[in-house]
N, C-alpha and C positions, 0 to 999 in steps of 0.2 A: 829323858834325854833322847832325841831322835837319834836313829841309827847313823845318819849322815855324820852328826857331830860325835857320836861314840867312837865310830871307826875311823876317824880322820888320822889320828895318829899311826895306827897300824897301816894305813893306806898311803901316808907318807913314806914309811919306811920302806914299802914295798916298790916305789916309783923306780922307773928307769930314768936316769939323768938325761936332760934334754938340752940342746945348745941355743945359745941366745947372745946376740951382739949388744943388747941394750947394755948401758952402765949400771952397775950393781944399785948404785945410787938411786936412779930413775926406777929400776925394777922393785926394788924395796918399797919406794913410796908408793906406787900403785899398789903392790901386794898389801900395803897397810890399809889402803882404802877398800880392798876386796875383803879383807879379814873384820875390818869395822863393820861393813855393810853387813856381813854373814851373822856377826854377834849381835847386831841390831835387829835381825831378824829373830834371832833366838831370844833375846831380851824382850821384844814384842810379846812373845807367846808366855815368856814369865810374868810379865805384866798382866797379861790376861789371867793367868792362874791365880794371881793375887786379887782378880776383880776389879783391876785399875788399868787395863789395857783393852783398847776398842778397836784395833785395826791390826790384822795379820796377814794381809796381804804382802808378801815379801819379795825380795831380790834374789833370793838364793838360787844360783844356777845362771844368773845373768850378770855375774860381777865382772865379765869381760868388757861391759860397758864403761868402765874407769878407763879403758885405753881411749873410747871416743873423746872423754872429757879432756884428756891428756894431749889429744891433737888440735884443740880448740883453745881459743882465749878465755879467760874468765868474763871478758866483756861481750862475748858472743851471746846473743839472747837465746836461751833454751826453754823448750816445752817438753817435758820429760814424762814418758812412760811411768807407771805405777811401780815398775820393777827396775828402776834406774837408780838405785840407792847408791850403789859404788860410783857412778857418774857424778852425783850430788857430792859425795864424800871427797872424790878427787877433784872436783872443781872447787871446793870449799879450800881444800889443802893448797891449790895453786893460787888461790887470793890471800893465803894467810890467815883464814879463819879456822880457828881450832875446836869450835863447839858444833861441828855438823851432826854428830852423832847425838848430842843433847838435843839438837833441833828435831831430828827424827823421833826420839823417844817421848820429848814433849809433845808432838803430834799425836803418837799412839796413846798417850795418857790424856788427851784432849786437855792440856794445861793452858790455862790463861797466858802463860808466860812463853808459850810456844811462838817463835818469831814472825811467822808470815800470817797464819790464820787465827792466832790468838785462841786456840782451842775450839775452833769450829769443825776443823776436818783435818785429818793427817793427809798433807800433801807435800810435794817437794817443791819447795818455792822459797825464795830468799831475795830481796831486792837488791842487796848489795852484791849478789852473785849473779845478776841477770837473770834468775831463774823465775819465769812467770808460773806462777802455781797452777796446776791442772788436778782436777779429782779422778775418781775412777773413770779414766776417759775410754770410750770405744770410738776413738779415732775423732772425736767431735773437736779436738784442738788441732787437726790439720789445717782446716781453713783459716784460724787465726795466724797459724805458723806462716802460711802463704802471704796473709796481709802484712805481718811483720817485715817478711822479705821485701815484698813491693816496697814498702814505706821508707826503708832504709836509704834507697836512692831517691825517692820522691822526695823526701824531707830535704835532702840536700840540694836537690834542683829548685825547690820553692825558697830555700835560704831560711828555713825556719828550724829552731833548735830541735834536737832528737836525743833521747837517752843512749841511742847506739851509736858507736863510731862509724863513720862514712865506709870503712872496708870490712864491717863486721859480717858475719854470715849467720844465719839462723840454723839452729840444730832442733829437729822435732823428731822424738823417738814414739815408738808403738810397737804392739804386738803383732805376731804373724795373723791370729784370728782377726784383728781390728783393720788389717789392711784390706780385708774384703768389703769392710762397710761402705756403703755408697758415699758417706762423708769424706772418706779417704780417696775413694777413687775419684770424687768430683773435684776434690782438693788439688790431688796431683795433676788431674786434667787441665784445671784452670792455670797451674804453675806452667805447664808445658805451653798451654795456649798462649800465656804472656810472654814466655821466653822465646817461643817461635817469632813472636813480633818484634825481638829484640830488646824487649824490657828486661832490665836487670832483675834477676830472681835468685839470689844467693841462698838457697834453700837446701841443707842437707837432711834427707829423710832417713831416719835409722829405724829399720824394722828388726827388732830383738826376737828373732825366729825361734822359738822353744819347741815349735811342732804340735802345739795342742792349744786349744781354746776352752778352759775349764776341762771338760771331758772330751770334747771333740777334736779328734786328730786333724791337724792340717796335712792335705796330701804331699807326699814327700816332693820337695822342690818345687812346690807350687808357687811359691814368692818368686824364686828366680825365673819360672816359666811365665808368670804374669808380668814381671816387671824388668826381666834380665836384656830383653830385646826392644823395649820401648823407645819408639823414635824420640830424640832429644832430651832422653833422660840417661844420663852417664850411670853406669852400674857398676858397684864395687860389692865385693862379697869376703867376709872373714870369717874365721873360726873363733868364737869368744873363748874356748879352751886354750888356745895360744895367744897369752897377752901380746907377746911380741909381734905374731902376725897381725893380730887385732890393731896396735898400735900404727904398724908399718901401713896397713890399708887404711885405717882410719884418717890418717894423716895426709895420705895421697888424695883421698876424696876431700878432705877438708881444703888442701890446697887447690884442687881443681875449683871447687866452689868458691873460694874466696877470689880466685884470680879471673876464673872464666864469668862470675857472676851469673852462674847458671845452676839450675837444680841437678841435684845427684842423689842417687838411691843407695844406701848401705845395707845389705843383708848382713847382719851379725847373727851367725849360728849359736844358739844357746841351749841349755836344758832347763827345765823347770825342776827345781828340788823343793822339798818340804810341801808339796801340793799347790792348789790355786791359793788356799788362805788356811789358816787354823783349823776351820771347822771341816776341810775337805778330806774325804776318806778315799784315797787314789787306789786303794785296793780293789774298791767295788768297780772301777772300770780300765785298771791297767794290769797287766801281768807283773808278777815278781821279777821275770827276767828284763822287762822294759823299764821297771824301777831301777834295778841293779845296773842296767846300761847307763841311764842318765847319772847315776851316782859315780859311776867310773868316768864321766866325763865332767866331773866337778871343776870348775875354773879354778877353784883354789889349788886343787891338786896340779892343775896344768903349770899355774905359776909357780908353785912348789917345785915341781920338775925343772923348771929354767933356773930356779935359784940354785939348785943343787948341782946342776949342769955347768953352771957358769961359776962355781966355786963362791959364790956370794954367800951361801948359807950351806950348813949341813942338814940333814934330816932332822937331827935333834934341835938345831936351832930353829928350824922351819916351825917344828911343834911348840917349841918354848915361845915363839912369837904369836902364835894361834892361842895360846893359853893366856899369855900376857894381856893380850886383846881381848880376851874374855874377861879377865879381872877388871880391866880398864871400862869395859862397856857395861859390864854388872853392876860396877860400882856407880856409874851414871845413872842406870835403871833404879837402883836403890834410892838415890838421891831424887830421883824424878818422882818416886812412888809418894803419893799423897799430896802432889802438886794442886794449887786451887785450881778449880774448874768454873766456867760460866755460870753463874747461879741467878740469872733472871732473864725473863724474856726480853727485857729493855737493852740489856748488856748484849745478848746475842745478836738482836737484829739492828744495833746502832749502826754498822755499815750501810744499812738499808733505809735509813731515815731520808725522807724527803728534805731537800735543801731548802734554806730559806730564800727569799727572793733575791735574785741577783740582778744588778744593774747593767743593762746592755748599752752600747753606744748610741748615742742621739741620732735617730733617722735624719734623713736628709730633709732640706726644707720642705714643710707640708704643702701641698697644693690643692686647688680646689677640685682637681680632676676626680670624677667618681669611677672606680672600678670595679670588675668582676673579682669573684674569689680567686680565679686563676691568675690575675693580673696581680692580685695583691701578694700573693705566694711567689710569684715571680719575682716582684720587687724586693720581698723580703730576703729572698735568697741572694739576689745581687747585692743588696746593701750588707749581707752578712759576708759574702765574698769580698766585698770593699774593705770590710772592717777586720777581718781575720785572714791574714795570709796564711794560714796553716788549714782553711777550710778546703774541703773538695766536696763536690756534688758528682754522683755517679750511679750508674744502672743502665738498665737496658734502654737504648735510644733516648737517654737523657741528653747527649751531646749534640750531634750535628742535626737531628730531626727536632730536638728541643721538647721531647717527650710526645707520648700518644695524644696527650690533649693539649700540647703546646704550652706546658706550665715552666718548662725550663729553657723556653725559645729565647735565643740571644745570649746565653749565659756563657757558652762557650766562646763565643767571639769577644765578650767582655772580659773573661777571666782567664782565657787561655786553655788549650786542649789538657795540660797538664794538672789543671784543676776542676775542669768539667769534662767528663770523658764517659764513653759507653763502655759496657762490660759484657762479657759472655752472658749466655742464657743460662744461669745457675745461681739460684737464690742462696743456697748454701754458701758458695764461693763470694757472692756479693756482700753477704754480712760477715763471712770470714775477713774479707777484705777491710770492712770497717772495724772489725775487732782489732786486727793488727795495726791498722792506723791509728786507732784510739791509744794504744799503749806506746807509739812511737812518736809522739808529739803532735799529731795531726787531728784535725777536727771533720770527722767523716759525716757525710749527708748522703748517705745510700738511699735509693728509691727501689721498693718492691713494686712492680709495675701493676699489680693488682692485688688486692686483700688476699684473693683465693690462691694466689702463688705462694703466699707466705708459708702456707702450712706444711709444705714439705721440708721447711728449713728454719721452723720455728725453735728447734732446740738450740739454734745458735744465738737466739735471744735469751732462752730459758735457761740452758745449761751453760752457756758460756758467758754472755755479756752481762747478765744480771747478777751471775755468782762472782764475779771477779772480785768487785770491791768486799763481799761477803768472806770470801776464801783467803783475800789478802789483807783483811782487817784495814781496807781503805789505802792499803799501800800502792796497790796497782789500780789503775781506773781504765775504761774504755769509753770516753764520751763519743756519743754518737746521736744523730737524730735521724731516725728512719722514717722516710717519708712513704705512706702508702695510700694510694688512691683505692677507694672501696665504697662499700654501702650499695643501695639498690637504687631503683627509680631511672636507671638511664633510659631515654627515649630512642627507639630504633636500633639499639646496639646493646646486646646483653646475653641472656642466659647466664647459667650459674657462674662461670669462671669470672665473669665481667661484672656481675651483680653478686656481690658475696656480702653478708651482714654478720658473719661469724666471728666475733671478737672475744668470744670467752676464753680462748687460748690466751690472750694477753691479760685480761682482767686479773687473773690469779698469780701473775708473776711478781714475787716481792720488789719493791724498790724502783720499779720502772715508772716512768712519767706517760700517760696515755693522753694526748690531745686529741681534740675532736671540734674543730671549729666548725662554724656554718656560715657566719657573715664574712664579707671580706675583711673588714676592719678587725674582726676577731681573729681570722686566720693569719693576718700580717703581724699583729700584736702577740699572738701565741708563739708562732715560730720564732720570733726575735727572742722571745723568752727561753724557749727551748734551747736556741743556738747559745745564748749566754750561759744558761745554767749547765748545759753540757761541757762547754768551754772550763767554766770555773770550778764545777764540782764534779766532773767525771760521770755526769748522769745520763742514763740511757732514756733516750724520748723515742716514743713511738707517735708519729704525727699522721693522724688518720685525716684523709682530705675525700670529702663527698663529691663523688664524680658528676653527679646529676646536678650539683650547684655550682661546679667549676665556671660555666658560662652563662649562668641564670643573671638576667638583667631585673626582670619583674617580680613582684611579689602576688599582686592580686588579678590585675587586668594587664593586657598586652599594652605595653608602652608605659607603664606607670614608674618604672626603674626604680622599683621599692626595694630590690635586692642589691643595688649598687652602694657603694659607700667610699667615702674619702680615705685615704691612706693615713693610719692613726698618728698621732705624734707621740703616743707613750705605748709601752709594752703592756702585756696583760698579766696580772700576778699570777703566779703559779696556785692552781687549787681554788681559783675564785670565779663563780658563776656572774651571770649578767642578768638583771631583771629588765623586762620590758612590760611596761603598763603598771598601774597601780591599783587594779581593782581588789576588792575585799571579799568577794564571793567565791572565788575558785583560783587556785593555782595550778598552771600547767607546768609540767618540768619536762623538757624537751632537751635534744642535741642533735647535731647533723641534720638530715632532711626532716626531721621531726619538728625543728624549730619553725621552719616555714610553714608547716602545716597547722602548727599551734597557734602562729601569729594570724593566720586567716580565720582559724575557728574562734580565736579570743575576739576579732573585730565582727564576725558574724554574732557571737553572744552579747556583745556590747550592743548591738542594734536591738536587741531583747532586753536591754537594761539590766544586764547580767555583768557585774563588775569581774574582769578576769586580769590576772597577771601571769607573765610567762617567765619561768627561770629557764635560762638557756645554761646547761651544766659545764659547757665548754670544755672542762676536764674530767675524763673518766678515771683516772688516778693520777693524783689523789682527788677524790670527789670533794665538791665543794660542800662540805657537811654544814659548816656554819651557814651558808646562805641557804642551803636547803631547808634546815630547820627554820630558819627566821622567815621565809617567803611562805612555808607550809603553816606555820602558827598564824599568820596574819589572817588567813582566810578559813583555816579548820577543814579545809578540803583539798585534797591533792589528786590529781591525776597523772601520772607518769605515762608519757608518749615515748614509746620505746620502739623504734623501728627495726630492731634485731629480734631474733626469735624469743620465743615464750620461754623455752628451756635454755638456760645458761645465758640470757640476755643481760643487758645492762639494768633492766628494770628491777631485777631481783636484789641487785646490790644497793639501789637506791631505796626501796622500800624497807630493806634490812637496816640501813642507815637511820632513817626516819624511826624506826622501832626502836633501835639502840639507843637513839637520841633522846628519847622520851616522849615522842610526838603522840598525842592521843586522839587526834582528830580523824576524819574518814578518809581514806585512800583507796585507789585502785590503779589499775594499769591497761593500758591496751599495747599489744605488740604485733610484730609479724607472727605468721604460723610457723611450726617447727618443720619447716620442709625446704629443700633447696629451691632456688629461683629459677623457674623455667624460662623459655624462650617466648619473647612477645607478649601480648596482652593477657596472656595467661597468667604472666607475673603478678597483675593485680589482685589475683585471687588470693595470694598467700603474704603479700606484702601489706603492711599497715596501710589503711585507707583513711582519708580526711574525714571521711562520713561517719567512720567507726570512732574517731576521734570525739567528733561532735556528739554523736549518739551517746557514748560513754560519759560525756561531759554533763549532759541533761540528766542521765540517770542519777549522776553522782549528786547533782544538785537538787534532785527530787527527793533524796533519801531522808 
């Protein structure tokens, strides 16, 4: 039994009574949430001692956050810190939910009956409590919180249904160490940037400041110094030891945010008790005096002091409540012991399964006009905006300018500035805005201006977007289609940041769709599929657009217009490739810029009476494995034409899929070099060349 628990009764009897104007009934209700949170932490460690508890990061010392929940409505969306247990239980009580402790302990036990993640992780989340689940966040949830706050008013303005009331505010809690993370500082900056322009951003940021990040102390009053005088950010501060003060200040902060529709920052001073987690040995880095000082600031003692001083309880009655809560919580823990857990890979990954085909609205009347890839994407976006009133297109320069390459030109004029708009230059916040919009009833289509700009924000896809359905068992979804211009081969404008072929960071994210069109008709049909699938299934889609093909008109010779295409009459099925040619000697497998190279090489080989077929993968996730195996088996010779890098590139997955599928024929690959792409003609030395493709094809045929 920890000393903190063992000495509780002794310390309660030694308390000096405090004064409190809160009604006894309300004080007792919040104390109940605090007690339940504390004993849930102790029960988690007991479950671990029984070999059936898997998460011991607790909320002990942070129980003052129950006051924040009490200051809000149970319909206000909440994105919680992993030490916000008392908040979760206080909100559950607000909403008349009586099994909040069971929720927590089922999560600790990784039980399939846990109501939000189904045993996949211990999270604070519940759909009917408007608590959006977060994992062990290091501020990665702040951009989403900004997006939810933005989307409350935007959904109302667009007249589309939203799960949040029009006067809701968003609460987002995090630790003092996380407040230093670039994700936090960027999201807070973006919130202020939007609010400065008069946009409603009802966001209450709650920093639960316990003064230490695992073993590293936060400098005294650093949070106040960093955020207390920030222009445009209303600052509040309260002592989590004093529940009455915390409730008064939290109520004041919530009322400000709700009525002003502006962001505010609440620093809730807390202590961390029982260490960072069950395995943490605090005596290795903290002195006995420091540990004792924190125990004396135990928020349960603070509330007990108020109860005794107000006459609501005697010291003995406080202790009896503490022990009664122990009995109740340990009874739940004993009942949870032995709960069924996920028992197969299929069950675990079920929320990540790729959806079946979703039918999109029929396109407008097909015309004989042949268009470029950029024009086809533009039209598909315009038709999406016309079909889906909740759809928004946003990013750097997509609005008034119409995109760096003109791909979104005219969309703002057609759909209005509320649906097609420019953002600040911050990819984390752009994706966070999409994450928040997706859980708020909107269909976001953000643009990351260049593939190389994705990398500093990629965790918003990996750690937030892709995991939400997984950690909520499909109850929460963040549909989005992320447009990313990329790949190499730009003429006259380039260098590394504008010619990037590094997509390995995307290919290993479970459950996301990666579209990589090359031809104009495919681009339009695939974008239509992505929009429909995201909207219907909550799918996260990444739409990679080859910049060098945006305005290409010709395939072989100047003026042949072999790369133009009519707008398609149908959408492209998810995970299906497209075959060009019917040769029986060689199969070229390509995507993106590699398709044009492969088609030209195929034609050259046909002149030599070599029959070639070219499979355009079109989808990099899910790969069109059925089409790949079929086209490979027809010829028995496969050359994968991969414009990405040799290490971590697409061809690795393609060759593995062939082997896994039982293909026994010959196969080879050609790729770009393991290098960044330099400026000017030097790029041709590291990017895959058409001559390399043809040479490799002839060698494969000669084997």
